[in-house]
C-alpha positions, -999 to +999 in steps of 0.1 A: +762-248+369+749-263+401+738-229+414+718-224+381+701-257+384+693-252+421+678-218+412+657-232+384+645-260+407+637-236+435+617-213+412+599-242+396+589-256+430+577-222+443+556-218+412+539-252+419+528-240+453+517-205+442+482-195+431+467-215+404+435-214+383+416-238+405+400-209+424+373-186+413+383-151+424+363-120+417+374-085+423+357-061+446+377-032+430+362-033+395+333-010+388+313-038+371+290-034+342+266-006+335+231-017+344+203-013+319+179+015+328+151-009+337+142-003+374+160+029+382+167+065+371+202+078+364+234+058+361+243+025+379+270-001+377+267-036+391+295-060+400+282-094+410+307-107+435+290-139+446+260-156+430+236-179+447+243-214+435+237-248+450+246-248+487+254-210+487+220-195+488+228-157+488+241-131+465+266-103+471+266-074+446+286-043+446+264-014+433+276+020+424+251+048+416+262+081+403+248+112+419+211+119+412+203+082+406+177+059+423+162+025+423+125+020+421+104+006+450+111-031+454+112-059+479+131-092+484+119-126+496+148-126+521+163-099+543+187-076+525+218-062+541+233-030+526+268-021+536+278+014+525+314+016+515+317+050+497+297+081+493+261+087+506+226+077+496+190+079+505+171+049+519+134+045+527+111+017+537+074+020+529+056+039+556+088+053+572+107+086+566+137+086+543+172+088+557+207+094+545+232+065+548+269+071+544+301+051+541+305+028+571+267+025+577+250-010+576+213-015+574+191-046+573+158-045+554+136-073+565+121-097+539+091-086+520+096-050+530+090-025+502+119+000+500+142+020+477+177+032+480+199+055+459+227+080+457+221+115+469+215+144+445+252+155+448+271+124+458+279+090+442+273+060+464+288+025+465+274-003+487+275-040+490+240-057+488+237-091+504+204-110+498+189-144+494+190-161+460+159-182+459+136-155+443+144-125+421+138-090+433+101-079+430+097-045+415+067-027+430+064+007+414+084+034+397+100+060+420+095+092+401+120+120+397+096+143+414+094+121+445+132+117+446+137+155+443+112+161+472+133+136+494+165+154+484+150+188+492+137+175+526+170+159+536+193+186+522+224+165+518 
């Protein structure tokens, strides 16, 4: 009987010191929610990991784009860091040549720089986007399927 009571007390005390619901924990592993086709072509999923709020003035979003999907031209009022974690995608800043970025690559897009990024024609891409939270993304112009196809042809992923 003493062993049983000791075991119950031990398990109860361990439970008190274990994880509790006082923390806000998000999961990097979930795909997120399908984004509405507002500023991109194709299929995209977004998983908001951290939202700018109060003292924390930046967002971290995990974005997954299926092959043959792209964002429109846009810019941010803060620098944006893209950390590629899976697959490959195209990236271009206004006035520069497009490039292919792959898992493991990190790029910084300076504030107020017009740019777009996407998956490649044949490969899904997942990246983490870190950017300031004081202003929403400013959408500049639609990136057409024809332009995207020309980039894909040029880069031959």
